[in-house]
N, C-alpha and C positions, 0 to 999 in steps of 0.2 A: 504494500500500500504506500510505502514511502516513495516509490517510483511515480505513482499516480499523483501524489501531492507535489512532488518535484516538477513533474511535467505540467501539471495544472498551473502552478505558480509561475513557471517559466513562460508558458503560453500567455498568461495574463500580463506579466511584466512586458513582454514583447508587444502585446496588443496595445497597452498604454503608450508605449514609445511610438509605435506606428500610428496610433490615433493622433498623438500630439504632432508627429511629423507631418501627417496629412493636413491637419488643421492649420499648422503654422508654416510649414516649409513648402508644402505642395499647393496650397490654396491659390497662390498667385500664378502658378505655372501650369496647372492642369485645367482642362475644360470642366464645366460643371458635370458632364456625364462621366468623365474619368474620375473626378473627385467622388462622385456617388458610388462608382465601382470600388474605389479605395475604402470608403466608409462601410460598404457592405462586407468587404473582407475583414475589416476590423471588428465589426459587429458580430459576425459569425465566429471569429476567433475568440472574442470575449465569451460568448455563449458556451462554447465548447471547452474553453479553459475552466469555466465554472463547472461544467459537466464533469471534467476530470476530477475536480475536487469533490464533487458529489459522489463519484464512484468510490473514492477513498473512504468517504463517510459511510458508505453502504457495506463495508467489508464484512460485517457480521450478519448480514441479511441476504447476501447474494453469493453464490459460489465464486471463489477466487478466479477460476478459469474464465468465467463469464465477464468478470470485471476487467481482467487483463486483456481479453480479446476486444471488449468494448473500448477500453482505453486506447488500444492500438488503432482501432478503426477511427476513433475520434481524432487522434493525432494525425493519422493519414489524411483525414478529411480536412483538418486545418491546413496542412501543407498543400494539398491539392486544390482545395476550394479557395481558401483565403490567399494562398501563395500565387495561384494563377490570376486571381483578381488584382493583386498588387502589381504583378508583371503586366497584365493587360492595361491597367490604368496608367502605367508609366511608359508604355511602349513608345509613344511619340517622343517623350523626354529622353529615353534611353536609346532610341534608334533601333528598337527590337521589333518593329512591325512584322518582320518575317516570321516571328514566332506565333503570331495570332492564330494561324490554322492549327497549330499544335496545342496552344494554351486554351483555345475555345472549348474543345472537348474535355479538357482536364477538369474544368470547373464543375460540370455536372457529375463527373466521376467522384470528385470530392464530396459533393452533396449526397451521392449514393453511399459513400463511406459513413457519413453522418447518420443517414437513415438506417443503414445496416447495423451500426453500433447501437443505436437506441432500441432497435428491434431485438438485438441480441440481449440487451439488458432486460427487456420485457420478458423474454423467454427464460433467462436466468432467474429473474425474480419470481416468476410463476413456479419454477421448479424448486427454488429455495435450496437450503443446505442439505 
C-alpha cells in the first residue's frame, strides 16, 4: 500500500505543478482550445491521483491483487490520457505536430485504462477478502 500512497502523492504533486504551469506559463502562448486540453489533462490527473490514495485506504476491504492491478491501470491511464493531452496541447509550441496521429488514439486508450481500473475495483470489492 505504500507504493499506492507514493504514486498517488507523486501524481498529485505533478498535477499541481502542471496546473500552475498551465495557468501561469502557458496561458499567454496556447490557444484557448489547447489550454482547455491542458486543463482536462490536469483535471483527470488530479482525479486519479486521489483515486490512488483511495485505493491505499481500501487495503483492508478489497483484495490486494485487485488494488495493485487497479493502481497500475490508473497510473497507465494518467500517463496515456493526461500525458497525451499535455503533448497535444503543446504540439504547436513544441513543433511536434507530426505526433498528432499517434497521440490522438492514445488519449482514449488512457480513458479505457481508467474505466478498466475502476471496473476492476468494482469486481474486487464485490468479491471482498
